[in-house]
N, CA, C and O atoms as a GROMACS GRO file, in nm:
protein
  264
    1MET      N    1 -11.434   4.740  -9.839
    1MET     CA    2 -11.515   4.706  -9.724
    1MET      C    3 -11.471   4.796  -9.609
    1MET      O    4 -11.352   4.812  -9.582
    2THR      N    5 -11.568   4.853  -9.543
    2THR     CA    6 -11.536   4.942  -9.430
    2THR      C    7 -11.496   4.859  -9.308
    2THR      O    8 -11.519   4.738  -9.302
    3ASP      N    9 -11.437   4.927  -9.210
    3ASP     CA   10 -11.401   4.858  -9.086
    3ASP      C   11 -11.524   4.798  -9.018
    3ASP      O   12 -11.519   4.688  -8.963
    4ARG      N   13 -11.634   4.871  -9.022
    4ARG     CA   14 -11.757   4.821  -8.960
    4ARG      C   15 -11.807   4.695  -9.031
    4ARG      O   16 -11.845   4.598  -8.966
    5GLN      N   17 -11.807   4.697  -9.164
    5GLN     CA   18 -11.850   4.580  -9.240
    5GLN      C   19 -11.759   4.460  -9.212
    5GLN      O   20 -11.805   4.348  -9.196
    6LEU      N   21 -11.630   4.487  -9.205
    6LEU     CA   22 -11.534   4.381  -9.176
    6LEU      C   23 -11.560   4.322  -9.037
    6LEU      O   24 -11.558   4.200  -9.019
    7ARG      N   25 -11.584   4.409  -8.939
    7ARG     CA   26 -11.615   4.362  -8.805
    7ARG      C   27 -11.742   4.280  -8.804
    7ARG      O   28 -11.747   4.173  -8.742
    8ASP      N   29 -11.846   4.327  -8.873
    8ASP     CA   30 -11.973   4.255  -8.879
    8ASP      C   31 -11.957   4.117  -8.943
    8ASP      O   32 -12.015   4.019  -8.896
    9GLU      N   33 -11.879   4.109  -9.048
    9GLU     CA   34 -11.856   3.980  -9.114
    9GLU      C   35 -11.780   3.885  -9.022
    9GLU      O   36 -11.813   3.767  -9.013
   10ALA      N   37 -11.680   3.937  -8.953
   10ALA     CA   38 -11.604   3.854  -8.860
   10ALA      C   39 -11.694   3.803  -8.748
   10ALA      O   40 -11.685   3.686  -8.710
   11MET      N   41 -11.778   3.888  -8.694
   11MET     CA   42 -11.869   3.847  -8.588
   11MET      C   43 -11.966   3.740  -8.638
   11MET      O   44 -11.998   3.645  -8.565
   12THR      N   45 -12.013   3.754  -8.760
   12THR     CA   46 -12.103   3.654  -8.817
   12THR      C   47 -12.033   3.518  -8.825
   12THR      O   48 -12.092   3.416  -8.791
   13LEU      N   49 -11.908   3.518  -8.870
   13LEU     CA   50 -11.834   3.392  -8.881
   13LEU      C   51 -11.812   3.327  -8.744
   13LEU      O   52 -11.821   3.205  -8.732
   14PHE      N   53 -11.783   3.408  -8.644
   14PHE     CA   54 -11.754   3.353  -8.511
   14PHE      C   55 -11.878   3.314  -8.433
   14PHE      O   56 -11.874   3.218  -8.355
   15ILE      N   57 -11.987   3.384  -8.452
   15ILE     CA   58 -12.105   3.364  -8.368
   15ILE      C   59 -12.215   3.284  -8.436
   15ILE      O   60 -12.287   3.210  -8.369
   16ALA      N   61 -12.230   3.295  -8.565
   16ALA     CA   62 -12.346   3.237  -8.634
   16ALA      C   63 -12.358   3.086  -8.616
   16ALA      O   64 -12.469   3.034  -8.610
   17GLY      N   65 -12.247   3.016  -8.608
   17GLY     CA   66 -12.253   2.871  -8.600
   17GLY      C   67 -12.286   2.814  -8.464
   17GLY      O   68 -12.312   2.694  -8.454
   18HIS      N   69 -12.287   2.894  -8.360
   18HIS     CA   70 -12.305   2.836  -8.226
   18HIS      C   71 -12.443   2.777  -8.205
   18HIS      O   72 -12.457   2.676  -8.136
   19GLU      N   73 -12.544   2.837  -8.262
   19GLU     CA   74 -12.680   2.784  -8.242
   19GLU      C   75 -12.699   2.651  -8.314
   19GLU      O   76 -12.763   2.560  -8.260
   20THR      N   77 -12.645   2.638  -8.433
   20THR     CA   78 -12.662   2.512  -8.505
   20THR      C   79 -12.586   2.399  -8.436
   20THR      O   80 -12.636   2.287  -8.430
   21THR      N   81 -12.468   2.428  -8.384
   21THR     CA   82 -12.392   2.327  -8.311
   21THR      C   83 -12.465   2.286  -8.184
   21THR      O   84 -12.477   2.167  -8.155
   22ALA      N   85 -12.514   2.383  -8.110
   22ALA     CA   86 -12.587   2.353  -7.986
   22ALA      C   87 -12.712   2.272  -8.016
   22ALA      O   88 -12.744   2.179  -7.942
   23LEU      N   89 -12.782   2.306  -8.121
   23LEU     CA   90 -12.904   2.233  -8.157
   23LEU      C   91 -12.871   2.089  -8.197
   23LEU      O   92 -12.940   1.996  -8.155
   24ALA      N   93 -12.768   2.070  -8.276
   24ALA     CA   94 -12.729   1.935  -8.318
   24ALA      C   95 -12.689   1.850  -8.197
   24ALA      O   96 -12.728   1.734  -8.188
   25LEU      N   97 -12.613   1.908  -8.104
   25LEU     CA   98 -12.574   1.833  -7.985
   25LEU      C   99 -12.694   1.803  -7.896
   25LEU      O  100 -12.703   1.694  -7.840
   26SER      N  101 -12.786   1.897  -7.884
   26SER     CA  102 -12.906   1.874  -7.803
   26SER      C  103 -12.987   1.758  -7.858
   26SER      O  104 -13.032   1.672  -7.783
   27TRP      N  105 -13.006   1.755  -7.990
   27TRP     CA  106 -13.080   1.645  -8.051
   27TRP      C  107 -13.006   1.513  -8.035
   27TRP      O  108 -13.068   1.409  -8.013
   28THR      N  109 -12.874   1.517  -8.047
   28THR     CA  110 -12.795   1.394  -8.030
   28THR      C  111 -12.817   1.336  -7.892
   28THR      O  112 -12.845   1.217  -7.878
   29TRP      N  113 -12.805   1.421  -7.787
   29TRP     CA  114 -12.823   1.372  -7.649
   29TRP      C  115 -12.966   1.325  -7.627
   29TRP      O  116 -12.989   1.224  -7.560
   30TYR      N  117 -13.062   1.397  -7.682
   30TYR     CA  118 -13.202   1.357  -7.666
   30TYR      C  119 -13.227   1.220  -7.730
   30TYR      O  120 -13.285   1.131  -7.668
   31LEU      N  121 -13.183   1.205  -7.855
   31LEU     CA  122 -13.207   1.079  -7.925
   31LEU      C  123 -13.135   0.962  -7.858
   31LEU      O  124 -13.188   0.852  -7.852
   32LEU      N  125 -13.014   0.986  -7.809
   32LEU     CA  126 -12.945   0.880  -7.735
   32LEU      C  127 -13.021   0.842  -7.609
   32LEU      O  128 -13.026   0.725  -7.572
   33SER      N  129 -13.081   0.941  -7.543
   33SER     CA  130 -13.157   0.912  -7.421
   33SER      C  131 -13.283   0.830  -7.452
   33SER      O  132 -13.332   0.758  -7.365
   34GLN      N  133 -13.334   0.842  -7.573
   34GLN     CA  134 -13.454   0.768  -7.613
   34GLN      C  135 -13.422   0.629  -7.667
   34GLN      O  136 -13.512   0.546  -7.685
   35HIS      N  137 -13.294   0.603  -7.693
   35HIS     CA  138 -13.251   0.474  -7.749
   35HIS      C  139 -13.131   0.422  -7.669
   35HIS      O  140 -13.018   0.431  -7.715
   36PRO      N  141 -13.157   0.367  -7.550
   36PRO     CA  142 -13.047   0.322  -7.465
   36PRO      C  143 -12.961   0.211  -7.528
   36PRO      O  144 -12.844   0.198  -7.494
   37ASP      N  145 -13.018   0.133  -7.617
   37ASP     CA  146 -12.938   0.030  -7.684
   37ASP      C  147 -12.830   0.092  -7.771
   37ASP      O  148 -12.716   0.044  -7.774
   38VAL      N  149 -12.865   0.199  -7.840
   38VAL     CA  150 -12.768   0.270  -7.924
   38VAL      C  151 -12.663   0.338  -7.836
   38VAL      O  152 -12.544   0.334  -7.865
   39GLU      N  153 -12.710   0.400  -7.728
   39GLU     CA  154 -12.616   0.465  -7.636
   39GLU      C  155 -12.517   0.363  -7.579
   39GLU      O  156 -12.398   0.392  -7.565
   40GLY      N  157 -12.567   0.244  -7.547
   40GLY     CA  158 -12.480   0.139  -7.496
   40GLY      C  159 -12.373   0.097  -7.595
   40GLY      O  160 -12.257   0.078  -7.559
   41LYS      N  161 -12.413   0.083  -7.723
   41LYS     CA  162 -12.316   0.048  -7.827
   41LYS      C  163 -12.212   0.157  -7.844
   41LYS      O  164 -12.093   0.129  -7.864
   42LEU      N  165 -12.257   0.280  -7.837
   42LEU     CA  166 -12.166   0.394  -7.849
   42LEU      C  167 -12.061   0.391  -7.739
   42LEU      O  168 -11.941   0.400  -7.765
   43TRP      N  169 -12.107   0.378  -7.614
   43TRP     CA  170 -12.015   0.377  -7.500
   43TRP      C  171 -11.922   0.256  -7.505
   43TRP      O  172 -11.804   0.268  -7.472
   44ALA      N  173 -11.972   0.141  -7.546
   44ALA     CA  174 -11.889   0.021  -7.555
   44ALA      C  175 -11.777   0.041  -7.657
   44ALA      O  176 -11.662   0.004  -7.632
   45GLU      N  177 -11.811   0.098  -7.772
   45GLU     CA  178 -11.708   0.122  -7.873
   45GLU      C  179 -11.606   0.223  -7.824
   45GLU      O  180 -11.486   0.204  -7.842
   46LEU      N  181 -11.652   0.330  -7.763
   46LEU     CA  182 -11.559   0.432  -7.713
   46LEU      C  183 -11.463   0.372  -7.610
   46LEU      O  184 -11.344   0.401  -7.613
   47GLU      N  185 -11.515   0.291  -7.521
   47GLU     CA  186 -11.430   0.229  -7.419
   47GLU      C  187 -11.331   0.132  -7.482
   47GLU      O  188 -11.214   0.129  -7.444
   48ALA      N  189 -11.377   0.052  -7.578
   48ALA     CA  190 -11.290  -0.047  -7.642
   48ALA      C  191 -11.179   0.018  -7.723
   48ALA      O  192 -11.065  -0.027  -7.720
   49VAL      N  193 -11.212   0.125  -7.795
   49VAL     CA  194 -11.114   0.189  -7.883
   49VAL      C  195 -11.025   0.286  -7.806
   49VAL      O  196 -10.903   0.285  -7.822
   50LEU      N  197 -11.086   0.368  -7.722
   50LEU     CA  198 -11.009   0.473  -7.655
   50LEU      C  199 -10.946   0.426  -7.525
   50LEU      O  200 -10.839   0.474  -7.487
   51GLY      N  201 -11.012   0.334  -7.456
   51GLY     CA  202 -10.957   0.284  -7.331
   51GLY      C  203 -10.929   0.392  -7.229
   51GLY      O  204 -10.836   0.380  -7.149
   52GLY      N  205 -11.006   0.497  -7.230
   52GLY     CA  206 -10.990   0.604  -7.132
   52GLY      C  207 -10.901   0.719  -7.174
   52GLY      O  208 -10.893   0.820  -7.103
   53HIS      N  209 -10.834   0.708  -7.289
   53HIS     CA  210 -10.751   0.821  -7.332
   53HIS      C  211 -10.831   0.913  -7.423
   53HIS      O  212 -10.928   0.870  -7.484
   54PRO      N  213 -10.791   1.039  -7.434
   54PRO     CA  214 -10.863   1.132  -7.522
   54PRO      C  215 -10.855   1.085  -7.667
   54PRO      O  216 -10.753   1.030  -7.709
   55PRO      N  217 -10.960   1.107  -7.745
   55PRO     CA  218 -10.958   1.064  -7.885
   55PRO      C  219 -10.858   1.144  -7.968
   55PRO      O  220 -10.830   1.260  -7.939
   56SER      N  221 -10.806   1.079  -8.071
   56SER     CA  222 -10.717   1.146  -8.165
   56SER      C  223 -10.758   1.108  -8.306
   56SER      O  224 -10.841   1.019  -8.326
   57VAL      N  225 -10.701   1.173  -8.402
   57VAL     CA  226 -10.731   1.144  -8.542
   57VAL      C  227 -10.694   1.000  -8.575
   57VAL      O  228 -10.761   0.936  -8.657
   58ALA      N  229 -10.591   0.947  -8.513
   58ALA     CA  230 -10.549   0.809  -8.538
   58ALA      C  231 -10.655   0.708  -8.496
   58ALA      O  232 -10.657   0.596  -8.547
   59ASP      N  233 -10.743   0.746  -8.403
   59ASP     CA  234 -10.849   0.655  -8.357
   59ASP      C  235 -10.967   0.646  -8.454
   59ASP      O  236 -11.044   0.550  -8.448
   60LEU      N  237 -10.982   0.742  -8.542
   60LEU     CA  238 -11.101   0.748  -8.628
   60LEU      C  239 -11.128   0.621  -8.708
   60LEU      O  240 -11.244   0.579  -8.713
   61PRO      N  241 -11.030   0.558  -8.770
   61PRO     CA  242 -11.061   0.436  -8.848
   61PRO      C  243 -11.118   0.323  -8.762
   61PRO      O  244 -11.190   0.238  -8.815
   62ARG      N  245 -11.087   0.320  -8.634
   62ARG     CA  246 -11.137   0.214  -8.546
   62ARG      C  247 -11.272   0.248  -8.484
   62ARG      O  248 -11.334   0.162  -8.422
   63LEU      N  249 -11.319   0.370  -8.500
   63LEU     CA  250 -11.450   0.410  -8.448
   63LEU      C  251 -11.554   0.389  -8.558
   63LEU      O  252 -11.605   0.485  -8.616
   64THR      N  253 -11.584   0.265  -8.587
   64THR     CA  254 -11.672   0.232  -8.700
   64THR      C  255 -11.819   0.259  -8.671
   64THR      O  256 -11.894   0.294  -8.762
   65TYR      N  257 -11.862   0.243  -8.547
   65TYR     CA  258 -12.003   0.265  -8.514
   65TYR      C  259 -12.034   0.413  -8.500
   65TYR      O  260 -12.138   0.461  -8.546
   66THR      N  261 -11.944   0.485  -8.438
   66THR     CA  262 -11.967   0.627  -8.415
   66THR      C  263 -11.933   0.705  -8.538
   66THR      O  264 -11.947   0.827  -8.539
   0.00000   0.00000   0.00000
């Protein structure tokens, strides 16, 4: 593999996923805005489990709704 091909492959790995992530997050925020009951349940669970601290892997088993 040439240096150029290697660079192109690396750029694809770093850049290609940004659009899919942005699209998934956009749809998530849109759908939550259309379903305030679901958004309320989400926020209630986050507040109950996290209590204002940043999430960690240890919190995952208690985040049953999300």
